[in-house]
BAFI-3210 file (N, C-alpha, C; in Angstrom, 3 decimals, decimal comma, padded with zeros to 6 digits):
// residues 311
n [1|2|3|4|5|6|7|8|9|10|11|12|13|14|15|16|17|18|19|20|21|22|23|24|25|26|27|28|29|30|31|32|33|34|35|36|37|38|39|40|41|42|43|44|45|46|47|48|49|50|51|52|53|54|55|56|57|58|59|60|61|62|63|64|65|66|67|68|69|70|71|72|73|74|75|76|77|78|79|80|81|82|83|84|85|86|87|88|89|90|91|92|93|94|95|96|97|98|99|100|101|102|103|104|105|106|107|108|109|110|111|112|113|114|115|116|117|118|119|120|121|122|123|124|125|126|127|128|129|130|131|132|133|134|135|136|137|138|139|140|141|142|143|144|145|146|147|148|149|150|151|152|153|154|155|156|157|158|159|160|161|162|163|164|165|166|167|168|169|170|171|172|173|174|175|176|177|178|179|180|181|182|183|184|185|186|187|188|189|190|191|192|193|194|195|196|197|198|199|200|201|202|203|204|205|206|207|208|209|210|211|212|213|214|215|216|217|218|219|220|221|222|223|224|225|226|227|228|229|230|231|232|233|234|235|236|237|238|239|240|241|242|243|244|245|246|247|248|249|250|251|252|253|254|255|256|257|258|259|260|261|262|263|264|265|266|267|268|269|270|271|272|273|274|275|276|277|278|279|280|281|282|283|284|285|286|287|288|289|290|291|292|293|294|295|296|297|298|299|300|301|302|303|304|305|306|307|308|309|310|311]
n.u [081,513|079,549|079,016|077,140|078,048|078,754|079,343|080,275|082,712|084,252|083,385|083,966|086,438|088,378|087,895|087,392|086,404|086,491|087,306|089,493|091,995|092,956|095,829|096,107|095,365|093,874|090,466|087,715|083,899|083,817|085,815|087,085|088,481|088,828|087,191|087,828|087,950|088,791|089,892|090,619|092,397|092,759|096,294|096,639|095,955|093,585|092,831|090,917|090,475|088,128|086,744|085,375|083,931|082,681|082,174|083,580|086,131|089,357|091,751|093,046|094,592|096,693|098,462|101,198|101,537|100,128|099,923|098,758|096,422|097,612|099,175|101,558|104,130|103,434|102,161|101,115|098,566|098,549|096,402|095,390|092,776|091,548|089,154|086,970|086,861|088,556|091,529|094,495|096,975|098,848|100,261|102,459|103,341|106,080|106,923|106,864|108,035|108,091|107,445|107,780|105,589|104,711|102,356|101,312|098,454|096,895|094,567|092,498|092,901|094,913|098,211|101,109|103,261|105,315|106,913|109,392|110,302|112,569|112,418|111,851|113,662|114,311|114,099|115,516|113,692|112,369|109,343|108,293|105,316|104,093|100,374|100,114|101,529|104,152|107,575|108,714|110,305|113,392|114,304|117,024|117,992|120,275|119,188|119,284|118,530|120,272|120,400|122,088|122,259|121,006|119,562|117,218|115,665|113,007|112,074|108,523|108,763|110,504|113,047|116,150|115,998|117,488|120,292|121,925|123,581|122,901|124,057|124,894|122,391|120,456|121,435|122,099|124,895|128,067|128,264|125,665|123,698|121,706|119,161|118,278|115,256|116,471|118,850|120,839|123,115|121,471|122,043|124,886|125,518|127,069|127,422|127,383|126,659|123,982|124,326|124,330|127,286|128,486|127,581|126,863|125,227|123,443|122,884|120,131|121,381|123,570|125,730|127,785|125,940|125,856|125,494|124,662|124,410|121,096|119,939|117,373|114,339|111,204|108,222|107,763|105,846|106,429|105,266|102,968|100,982|098,812|098,002|097,529|095,057|093,518|093,048|091,665|089,526|086,162|083,451|080,732|077,877|075,276|076,237|077,051|074,678|073,597|074,964|077,478|080,524|083,621|086,317|087,525|089,208|091,524|092,713|095,677|097,847|101,259|102,787|105,279|106,355|105,418|102,761|099,087|097,117|094,545|092,665|090,815|088,217|088,937|088,017|085,309|082,117|081,121|079,102|076,736|077,995|080,601|082,515|082,759|083,868|086,407|087,711|087,891|089,328|091,650|092,505|093,157|095,501|098,739|101,366|104,026|107,128|108,470|109,112|111,872|113,200|115,902|117,454|116,122|113,068|109,750|106,236|104,157|102,069|099,714|098,318|095,509|094,395|091,271|090,028|086,783|085,544|083,261|083,254]
n.v [106,153|108,672|111,891|115,088|118,007|121,592|124,898|126,012|127,591|128,190|126,624|126,785|127,762|125,693|123,982|123,327|123,735|123,640|123,736|122,418|122,525|120,205|120,534|121,027|123,589|126,065|127,001|128,467|126,792|125,888|125,228|123,202|120,230|118,186|118,265|119,505|118,952|120,010|119,291|120,244|117,885|117,215|117,590|117,626|118,169|117,129|116,025|115,318|114,888|114,689|113,340|115,565|114,619|112,168|112,072|110,951|109,348|110,798|110,977|110,440|112,090|112,958|115,841|117,879|120,526|123,829|125,981|128,757|127,838|125,453|122,170|120,739|118,385|115,345|113,028|110,072|107,622|107,500|107,589|106,805|107,063|105,454|106,928|105,100|103,916|102,268|101,256|102,938|103,722|103,272|104,058|104,679|107,572|109,330|112,350|113,266|111,490|108,162|105,252|101,685|099,372|100,043|100,166|099,775|099,846|098,733|099,903|098,109|096,629|095,351|094,243|096,385|097,439|096,934|097,798|098,187|100,843|102,737|105,821|106,834|105,892|103,225|099,814|096,416|094,998|095,508|095,692|095,767|095,181|094,215|094,644|091,777|090,408|089,915|090,645|093,725|095,330|095,550|095,774|095,419|096,194|097,409|096,284|097,850|100,488|102,281|102,855|101,848|099,626|097,583|097,996|096,812|096,880|095,698|094,640|093,840|091,298|090,298|090,540|092,322|095,570|097,499|098,385|099,095|100,609|102,137|104,200|105,036|107,008|106,384|107,069|107,474|105,855|105,223|103,197|103,379|100,868|101,095|099,506|098,354|096,612|094,443|093,626|095,273|098,108|101,018|103,554|104,192|105,558|107,538|108,037|110,120|110,550|110,502|112,548|113,002|112,112|111,776|110,491|108,058|107,647|105,355|103,993|102,184|099,991|099,610|101,296|104,035|106,965|110,190|112,678|114,998|113,688|113,037|111,473|111,145|112,455|114,467|114,183|116,711|118,973|120,948|123,071|126,024|124,750|125,660|127,909|126,634|125,267|127,286|128,346|126,650|125,383|125,188|126,957|124,949|125,541|124,894|124,963|127,537|128,780|127,709|128,981|127,829|126,908|126,106|123,585|120,830|117,983|116,181|113,315|111,870|109,765|109,975|108,432|106,587|107,294|109,864|110,508|111,314|109,737|107,529|109,080|110,699|112,020|112,522|114,244|116,109|116,091|118,595|119,144|120,227|119,572|120,713|118,680|116,895|118,525|119,350|116,834|116,542|118,838|118,294|115,675|116,547|117,806|118,441|116,181|115,035|115,591|112,419|111,040|110,300|107,395|106,946|107,010|105,681|105,512|106,194|105,538|108,172|109,385|112,153|114,727|117,429|120,230|121,642|124,607|126,069|129,396|131,833|135,242]
n.w [110,416|110,518|109,847|110,613|109,167|110,429|109,783|111,946|113,474|116,072|119,083|121,774|124,095|124,275|122,243|118,822|115,278|111,901|108,246|106,149|103,400|101,025|101,155|103,861|104,778|106,470|105,346|103,649|103,995|101,226|099,597|101,408|101,680|104,153|106,866|110,235|113,748|116,730|119,993|123,321|125,549|128,440|128,756|126,068|122,617|120,805|117,797|115,195|111,849|109,069|106,242|103,716|101,682|102,001|104,948|106,564|108,833|108,523|109,807|113,154|115,930|118,330|119,940|121,161|121,183|120,176|117,222|114,998|113,548|113,202|114,543|116,349|117,234|117,803|119,948|121,483|120,207|116,524|114,101|110,391|107,897|105,012|102,364|102,233|104,915|105,803|107,492|107,146|108,292|111,416|114,480|117,310|119,117|120,603|122,079|119,286|117,864|116,627|117,946|118,854|117,235|113,878|111,451|108,274|105,591|102,856|100,554|100,170|102,436|103,377|104,722|104,116|105,254|107,890|110,877|113,375|115,817|117,761|119,226|117,119|115,000|112,937|114,357|114,837|112,419|109,202|106,912|103,605|101,563|098,197|097,054|096,270|097,840|097,817|098,930|098,896|100,138|102,462|105,469|107,663|110,748|113,674|116,842|119,115|118,412|117,207|114,448|112,696|109,981|107,085|104,174|101,548|098,294|096,250|092,852|091,752|090,963|092,394|092,129|092,849|093,586|094,784|097,141|100,056|102,930|106,419|108,744|112,214|113,723|111,766|108,941|105,618|103,934|102,740|099,751|097,578|095,652|092,622|090,410|087,405|085,963|084,333|085,448|085,406|086,472|087,394|088,883|090,907|094,102|096,019|099,486|102,690|105,937|105,233|103,241|099,949|098,075|095,761|092,265|089,801|086,872|084,690|081,395|080,320|078,532|080,295|079,809|081,025|081,844|080,050|080,747|083,267|086,481|087,927|090,619|091,788|090,641|090,377|088,553|085,875|084,417|082,388|081,791|082,923|085,000|086,591|085,123|082,438|082,891|084,102|081,792|080,090|081,190|081,213|082,824|084,082|082,985|084,206|086,956|086,988|086,946|089,625|090,903|092,307|093,549|094,482|094,930|092,935|093,991|091,863|091,035|089,645|087,364|086,488|083,610|082,829|080,441|080,366|079,808|080,989|082,901|084,333|085,837|088,134|090,229|093,735|095,845|097,396|095,984|093,892|092,090|089,327|087,092|087,721|088,266|086,883|084,179|085,568|085,372|082,766|081,721|083,109|081,920|079,286|079,644|078,331|077,668|080,517|081,552|082,240|085,941|087,964|089,743|091,218|088,843|087,237|085,029|086,688|087,402|088,796|091,247|091,189|092,791|091,995|092,600|091,159|090,847|090,924|090,976|091,134|089,398]
ca.u [081,220|079,054|078,870|076,667|079,041|078,128|079,887|080,941|084,489|084,709|082,316|084,428|087,982|089,175|087,076|087,599|085,992|086,934|087,305|090,895|092,245|093,879|097,329|095,779|095,479|092,325|089,814|086,010|083,569|083,384|087,187|087,372|088,535|088,818|086,391|088,745|087,554|089,577|089,240|091,674|092,161|094,132|097,326|097,201|095,047|092,961|092,672|090,151|089,873|087,059|086,715|084,357|083,092|082,368|081,788|083,871|087,287|090,521|092,832|092,760|095,742|097,033|099,503|101,228|101,675|099,114|099,934|098,326|095,779|098,603|099,611|102,836|104,728|102,608|102,197|100,320|098,333|098,356|095,900|094,990|092,134|090,949|087,944|086,338|086,604|089,839|092,567|095,623|098,332|098,536|101,581|102,625|104,452|106,487|108,027|106,889|108,885|107,605|108,049|107,053|105,059|104,080|101,848|100,322|097,788|096,411|093,054|091,585|092,875|096,248|099,363|101,946|104,381|105,326|108,342|109,451|110,880|113,115|112,700|111,584|114,585|113,815|115,215|115,320|113,022|111,202|109,213|106,928|104,771|102,732|099,210|099,819|101,977|105,480|108,173|109,437|111,374|113,705|115,280|117,601|119,106|120,636|117,891|119,080|118,018|121,172|120,130|123,044|121,646|121,089|118,189|116,937|114,228|113,036|110,710|107,360|108,783|111,481|114,616|116,864|116,088|118,599|120,798|122,828|123,638|122,995|125,141|124,347|121,366|119,791|121,903|122,648|126,230|128,726|127,884|124,223|123,543|120,141|119,261|117,127|114,942|117,285|119,882|122,084|123,059|120,706|122,970|125,751|125,498|128,139|126,643|128,233|126,049|122,893|124,478|124,892|128,493|128,802|126,780|127,290|124,099|124,062|121,625|119,505|122,152|124,670|126,832|127,732|125,139|127,007|124,958|124,619|123,339|120,354|119,635|115,816|113,544|109,802|107,602|107,816|104,814|107,459|104,634|102,185|099,817|097,630|097,492|096,615|093,838|092,771|092,795|091,281|088,649|084,929|082,682|079,807|076,351|074,715|076,892|076,772|073,244|073,092|076,063|078,257|081,950|084,584|087,456|087,418|090,407|091,610|094,339|096,283|099,186|102,211|103,497|106,721|106,202|105,070|101,152|098,411|096,395|093,709|092,266|089,454|087,925|088,821|087,191|083,951|081,410|080,260|077,817|076,742|078,846|081,924|083,638|083,224|084,456|087,597|088,301|088,001|090,591|093,119|092,523|093,614|097,068|099,968|102,403|104,781|108,706|108,360|109,829|112,750|113,855|117,687|117,614|114,586|111,575|108,729|104,825|103,887|100,529|099,817|097,099|095,426|092,694|090,590|088,993|085,744|085,130|082,455|083,778]
ca.v [106,844|109,673|113,404|116,199|119,282|122,885|125,989|126,656|127,878|127,885|126,150|127,225|128,254|124,530|123,312|124,166|123,277|124,341|122,949|122,634|121,715|119,042|120,688|121,060|124,771|126,654|127,443|128,503|125,351|125,476|124,604|121,921|118,699|117,560|119,034|119,378|118,919|119,594|119,167|119,806|116,673|117,297|118,489|117,342|118,662|115,939|116,466|114,439|115,264|114,148|113,770|116,251|113,819|111,072|112,303|109,670|109,982|110,699|111,164|110,806|112,263|114,025|116,906|118,570|122,005|124,546|127,135|129,412|126,813|124,158|121,264|120,182|117,447|114,110|112,343|108,851|106,906|108,109|106,863|107,504|106,036|105,940|107,282|104,106|103,832|100,969|101,999|103,190|103,777|103,335|103,943|105,446|108,703|110,036|113,555|113,440|110,609|106,945|104,120|100,796|099,092|100,985|099,391|100,576|099,077|099,201|100,424|096,735|096,035|094,253|094,982|096,642|098,064|097,016|098,356|098,580|101,998|103,196|107,029|107,565|105,154|101,994|098,929|095,104|094,982|096,345|094,903|096,169|094,274|094,814|093,931|090,804|089,865|090,131|091,277|094,762|096,094|094,612|096,626|094,660|097,091|097,154|096,192|098,863|101,684|103,034|103,204|101,203|098,715|097,404|097,827|095,944|097,157|094,616|094,816|093,211|090,011|089,666|090,835|093,372|096,874|098,321|097,957|100,055|100,622|103,160|104,494|105,765|107,908|106,007|107,917|106,811|105,869|104,579|103,047|102,603|100,526|100,490|098,260|098,220|095,162|093,662|093,465|096,385|099,197|102,368|104,610|104,042|106,728|107,580|108,977|110,396|111,091|110,944|113,342|112,507|112,933|111,525|109,515|107,823|107,008|104,568|103,664|100,508|098,979|099,722|102,315|105,333|108,172|111,283|113,915|115,231|112,236|113,457|110,114|111,220|113,763|114,729|114,622|117,876|119,376|121,855|124,406|126,301|123,787|126,373|128,650|125,830|124,804|128,501|128,989|125,686|125,187|125,983|126,906|124,844|126,682|124,620|125,643|129,083|129,082|127,116|129,672|126,699|127,231|125,038|122,746|119,292|117,679|115,316|112,328|111,063|109,212|110,441|107,653|106,806|108,131|111,348|110,571|111,306|108,592|107,086|110,655|110,506|113,088|111,992|115,176|116,371|116,198|119,988|119,091|121,193|119,681|120,765|117,418|116,216|119,514|118,963|115,605|116,898|119,516|117,583|114,771|117,595|118,431|117,689|115,051|115,864|114,608|111,419|111,166|109,427|107,222|106,497|107,226|104,591|106,214|105,543|105,911|108,902|109,665|113,425|115,254|118,480|120,943|122,442|125,562|126,864|130,698|133,135|136,683]
ca.w [111,083|109,747|110,609|109,766|109,116|110,350|109,189|113,162|113,727|117,621|119,934|122,949|124,043|124,067|121,255|117,299|114,287|110,727|107,088|105,777|101,821|100,843|101,893|105,419|105,007|106,815|104,298|103,776|103,626|099,997|099,290|102,330|101,578|105,107|108,175|111,424|115,074|117,838|121,635|124,358|126,230|129,486|128,400|124,461|121,644|120,271|116,499|114,262|110,510|108,265|104,705|103,453|100,524|102,605|106,215|107,231|109,801|107,911|110,412|114,457|116,149|119,714|119,869|122,270|121,138|119,026|116,539|114,388|112,830|113,195|115,873|116,443|118,273|117,948|121,296|121,492|119,104|115,577|112,956|109,439|107,062|103,705|102,367|102,301|106,324|105,745|108,248|106,475|109,088|112,789|115,188|118,742|119,076|122,050|121,950|118,140|117,530|116,341|118,929|118,956|115,833|113,152|110,502|107,084|105,144|101,208|100,645|100,495|103,906|103,144|105,209|103,305|105,782|109,264|111,538|114,909|115,928|118,976|119,180|115,611|114,329|112,796|114,942|114,273|110,962|108,487|105,889|102,910|100,760|097,422|097,114|095,802|099,136|097,372|099,731|098,162|100,967|103,505|106,601|108,938|111,864|114,882|117,772|120,027|117,603|116,724|112,988|111,793|109,119|105,779|103,226|100,324|097,522|095,214|091,972|092,102|090,633|093,515|091,357|093,354|093,021|095,307|098,152|100,633|104,218|107,112|109,876|113,371|113,396|110,472|107,972|104,359|104,416|101,912|098,755|097,474|093,976|092,103|089,279|086,458|086,002|083,538|086,561|085,419|087,383|086,966|089,605|091,843|094,907|097,210|100,659|103,777|106,895|104,735|102,011|098,491|097,701|094,005|091,842|088,440|086,168|083,698|080,390|080,293|078,229|081,004|079,551|081,723|080,876|079,504|081,014|084,880|087,005|088,979|090,515|092,045|089,952|090,298|087,283|085,546|083,149|081,277|081,239|083,876|085,046|087,100|083,975|081,356|083,565|083,933|080,159|079,120|081,882|081,176|083,729|083,583|083,064|085,383|088,060|087,138|087,676|090,861|092,138|092,705|093,976|095,498|094,498|093,076|093,733|090,915|091,269|088,048|087,181|085,331|083,439|082,266|078,830|080,610|079,691|081,887|082,830|085,552|086,344|088,828|091,451|095,058|096,773|097,482|094,794|093,800|091,445|088,454|086,100|088,043|088,780|084,812|083,852|086,243|084,857|081,597|081,627|083,589|080,709|078,216|079,961|077,405|078,437|081,408|081,524|083,657|087,276|088,033|091,109|091,050|087,372|086,579|084,981|087,421|087,545|090,141|091,475|091,454|093,042|091,590|093,024|089,964|091,581|090,313|091,641|090,400|089,534]
c.u [080,704|078,576|077,823|077,392|078,275|079,394|080,250|082,425|085,071|083,246|082,696|085,697|088,835|088,512|087,337|087,001|086,036|087,278|088,944|090,919|092,816|095,315|097,047|096,173|093,721|091,865|088,300|085,292|083,715|084,583|087,774|087,534|088,714|087,829|087,138|088,051|088,346|089,178|090,614|091,420|093,253|095,222|097,620|095,912|094,558|092,446|092,128|089,959|089,184|086,888|085,318|083,078|082,380|081,641|082,369|085,214|088,245|091,682|092,585|093,955|095,735|098,367|099,637|101,110|100,621|099,473|098,667|097,788|096,835|098,735|100,708|103,201|103,467|103,065|100,678|099,805|098,039|097,689|095,146|094,149|091,605|089,737|086,792|086,058|088,055|090,797|093,753|096,834|098,107|099,924|101,330|103,747|104,752|107,426|108,065|107,969|108,190|108,180|107,092|106,944|104,435|103,845|101,117|099,726|097,055|095,129|092,096|091,979|094,232|097,327|100,479|103,350|104,372|106,894|108,195|110,446|111,347|113,239|112,805|112,784|114,266|114,708|114,585|115,059|112,331|110,794|108,239|106,522|104,010|101,495|099,127|100,763|103,382|106,245|108,931|110,336|111,957|114,570|115,929|118,458|119,487|119,075|117,940|118,781|118,978|121,226|120,940|122,136|121,741|119,472|118,238|115,653|114,141|111,719|109,766|107,551|109,933|112,782|115,064|116,798|117,092|119,062|121,500|122,523|123,491|123,687|124,267|123,263|120,511|119,837|122,227|124,188|126,892|128,083|126,352|124,181|121,936|120,247|118,035|116,656|115,581|118,475|120,965|121,913|122,303|121,459|123,585|125,916|126,359|127,602|127,621|127,507|124,785|123,066|124,855|126,073|128,923|127,779|126,958|126,047|124,309|122,671|121,280|120,483|123,484|126,008|126,554|126,724|126,482|126,713|124,984|123,893|122,434|119,720|117,826|115,208|111,983|109,420|107,530|106,919|105,628|106,308|103,617|101,091|098,618|096,932|097,227|095,294|092,931|092,053|091,954|089,957|086,891|083,647|081,448|078,536|075,542|074,996|076,650|075,335|072,734|074,082|076,954|079,658|082,254|085,555|087,276|088,824|090,665|092,724|094,202|097,467|099,909|102,893|104,864|107,271|106,097|103,568|100,491|097,446|095,616|093,409|091,015|089,598|087,976|088,413|085,986|083,284|080,394|079,288|077,719|077,523|080,423|082,782|084,137|083,965|086,041|088,453|088,700|089,347|091,846|093,559|093,194|094,848|097,953|100,858|103,681|105,964|108,435|109,424|110,885|113,246|115,140|117,775|116,946|113,718|110,687|107,492|104,667|102,467|100,708|098,390|096,644|094,434|092,158|089,731|087,986|085,098|084,562|082,771|082,295]
c.v [108,409|110,635|114,232|117,535|120,503|123,692|126,620|126,930|127,740|127,647|126,494|127,441|126,997|123,429|124,147|123,189|124,089|123,819|123,479|122,149|120,766|119,221|121,344|122,536|125,252|127,254|127,553|127,015|125,124|125,079|123,793|120,786|117,792|118,910|118,556|119,542|118,861|119,854|119,283|119,177|116,678|118,015|118,135|117,925|117,399|116,326|115,460|115,412|114,062|114,364|114,134|114,955|112,715|110,827|111,223|109,913|109,426|110,450|111,017|110,898|113,237|114,692|117,676|120,311|122,658|125,695|127,705|128,050|125,666|123,578|120,765|119,166|116,306|113,675|111,148|108,338|107,789|107,230|107,422|106,848|106,702|106,276|106,203|103,348|102,739|102,100|102,006|103,189|103,772|103,390|104,742|106,478|109,057|110,959|113,652|112,534|108,964|105,964|102,950|100,084|099,736|100,021|100,070|099,397|099,692|099,518|099,211|096,060|095,194|094,934|095,026|097,323|097,826|097,131|098,671|099,667|102,301|104,883|107,608|106,932|103,834|100,790|097,636|094,932|095,782|095,582|095,511|095,157|094,899|094,146|092,457|089,749|089,621|091,192|092,710|095,882|095,337|095,331|095,698|095,857|096,776|097,209|097,187|100,371|102,415|103,578|102,720|099,946|098,620|097,196|097,309|096,544|096,005|095,067|094,001|091,519|089,388|089,956|092,326|094,508|097,667|097,957|098,977|099,756|101,977|103,156|105,112|106,891|107,827|106,848|107,236|106,928|105,251|104,365|102,534|102,331|100,249|099,877|098,768|096,712|093,977|093,274|094,477|097,163|100,554|103,654|103,587|105,245|106,454|108,532|108,871|111,159|111,568|112,038|112,719|113,012|112,799|110,453|109,574|107,234|106,328|104,339|102,461|099,667|098,845|100,387|103,356|106,404|109,593|112,426|113,945|114,074|112,752|112,296|110,353|112,819|113,601|114,792|115,956|118,169|119,954|122,627|124,502|125,664|124,719|127,339|127,992|125,496|125,961|128,766|127,860|125,344|125,980|125,775|126,426|125,347|126,484|125,246|127,047|129,482|128,801|128,057|128,546|126,877|126,450|124,531|121,208|118,867|116,245|114,556|111,910|110,711|109,893|109,263|107,686|107,063|109,336|111,562|110,519|110,335|108,532|108,048|110,204|111,782|111,926|112,897|115,041|116,641|117,543|119,792|119,962|121,216|119,745|119,394|116,710|117,204|119,537|117,978|115,663|117,740|119,285|116,484|115,354|118,145|117,607|116,972|115,878|114,837|113,982|111,750|110,081|108,701|106,449|106,040|106,250|105,539|105,471|106,069|106,981|109,159|111,112|113,507|116,710|119,330|121,598|123,261|126,143|128,324|131,703|134,137|137,222]
c.w [110,486|110,262|109,806|110,120|109,273|109,886|110,795|112,754|114,972|118,321|121,345|122,814|123,686|122,844|119,994|116,110|113,220|109,787|106,846|104,258|102,105|101,230|103,204|105,521|105,319|105,366|104,621|103,340|102,060|099,124|100,281|101,629|102,965|106,152|109,639|112,521|115,927|119,063|122,293|125,421|127,254|128,952|126,837|123,823|120,877|119,054|115,725|113,068|109,956|106,751|104,289|102,462|101,197|104,242|107,393|108,123|108,589|108,820|112,305|115,382|117,565|119,499|121,004|122,486|119,908|118,484|115,785|113,608|112,299|114,504|115,354|117,610|118,820|119,237|121,050|120,248|117,896|114,410|111,577|108,612|105,769|103,696|102,496|103,888|106,758|106,595|107,369|107,303|110,799|113,529|116,422|118,298|120,426|121,672|120,341|117,158|117,733|117,099|119,123|117,215|115,506|111,772|109,541|106,441|103,804|101,480|100,743|101,829|104,213|103,881|104,292|103,646|107,327|109,769|112,684|114,958|117,525|118,555|117,670|114,872|114,272|113,890|114,377|112,825|110,658|107,380|104,924|102,001|099,639|097,528|096,920|097,219|098,711|098,442|098,654|098,746|102,336|104,238|107,855|109,872|112,870|116,055|119,155|119,628|117,367|115,198|112,332|111,138|107,689|104,891|101,890|099,690|096,471|094,254|092,346|091,590|091,531|092,962|092,497|092,738|093,372|096,646|098,796|102,339|105,033|108,228|111,066|112,834|112,290|109,397|106,684|104,550|103,159|100,456|098,319|095,955|093,822|090,948|088,609|086,575|085,190|084,427|086,408|085,866|086,794|087,615|090,455|092,846|095,772|098,642|101,768|104,715|106,072|103,693|101,214|098,201|096,374|093,827|090,284|087,676|085,070|082,400|080,893|079,690|078,974|080,607|080,677|081,053|081,110|080,069|082,657|085,276|088,124|089,254|090,861|091,259|089,892|088,723|087,037|084,138|082,221|081,056|082,831|083,981|085,412|085,513|082,713|081,912|083,600|082,712|079,760|079,609|081,383|082,286|083,604|083,766|084,115|086,810|088,408|087,633|088,725|091,708|092,997|092,586|094,809|094,384|094,541|092,867|093,010|091,112|089,667|088,394|085,747|085,045|083,028|081,102|079,120|080,219|080,883|081,962|084,387|086,574|086,870|090,110|092,875|096,058|096,995|096,489|094,837|093,139|090,319|087,222|086,444|087,973|087,366|084,397|084,536|085,601|083,399|081,002|082,083|082,530|079,520|078,302|078,705|078,616|079,458|080,897|082,965|084,786|087,119|089,355|090,782|089,557|086,753|086,233|085,682|086,979|088,802|090,125|092,049|091,935|092,688|091,860|091,614|090,661|090,584|091,488|090,712|090,493|090,374]
res [m|l|l|a|f|s|k|s|s|f|a|q|t|d|t|l|e|y|f|i|t|h|a|n|k|k|c|d|p|q|w|g|f|y|y|r|r|v|f|k|d|m|n|w|w|h|v|m|d|y|y|v|a|t|s|t|l|a|s|n|s|f|y|k|e|r|g|i|d|t|f|t|v|l|e|g|r|h|s|t|y|y|q|n|g|q|l|q|e|t|c|q|y|l|d|d|k|i|v|g|i|a|k|k|y|s|e|n|g|k|l|i|d|s|a|y|y|r|k|g|i|p|a|k|t|r|y|k|w|s|d|s|g|q|v|v|f|k|g|v|y|d|e|g|g|s|g|v|g|e|e|w|e|y|f|g|d|g|k|l|m|g|y|g|k|t|s|t|g|y|l|k|d|s|t|w|t|w|f|y|e|s|g|k|p|s|s|i|e|q|y|r|s|d|s|l|v|s|a|q|c|f|e|p|d|g|k|p|s|s|g|p|c|v|p|e|k|m|p|e|p|g|y|n|v|l|q|f|l|g|q|n|m|h|y|p|s|e|a|i|q|s|n|i|e|g|a|v|t|v|q|f|i|v|n|t|d|g|r|i|s|d|i|k|s|i|g|r|h|l|g|g|g|c|d|e|e|a|i|r|v|v|s|s|m|p|k|w|v|a|g|r|y|h|n|r|k|v|v|v|y|y|t|q|p|v|s|f|k|l|e]
***
């Protein structure tokens, strides 16, 4: 579905139209990653977001409550889409809790996640698959929806990555053990009602880690990213002459060695050399400290808006 976007903010009392950023904040058109259309449909707010870059549907949802530029309490069918139009996620909500079957798909249309829920809690089974069809997650739960169950995660080759149990309310409980691909433990974590009580991390050779055990940690740049981008970005002369302003949303990977790679623009095309400059300046960022998932270094996807604003 293709749309011709306008700059209108309000069409009538129960209809809203405006732009939002990648972080879902209302903004002026030149900074928009999505274009939002909202309609009052009986007792619900029907919210549809569109990618500005492709004019295609990004999400289609119904909400019971409206705040200031926000909507809460999902109700009914909720669906999200990739920029290529492929369905990304579909599920049903009742009072802001997922009910029934929920499914997720990869960008090329393959099923990668399927689960059954009762009042927001997984029941029966949940499976996740890699793009190649390998099972990477399995959950088996109480059919009544109490949340009591067991979960297994797997590496791409089928080796066990982690195992643990959940208690009533779908809360992590007792001992959860995580492994390196070698089969040696990376961390052993003790939980009580979803709270981490204690943890022991291990080195790849199997020896206990000597420092503090922080099982999960997001990548860290070790420097001020916004300051770095501001100091090293060069506003393209063509963009200046054409009075082009806006934000380019750049996606990249932080690798296990901290290197930045797979850099690409995923947002609107500003033109005037801005997209190329955004990719160039992000590519020049120094190494980050790699992220960790249960004490194993992991690859993490990031998105970073690069703003071009004329003074």
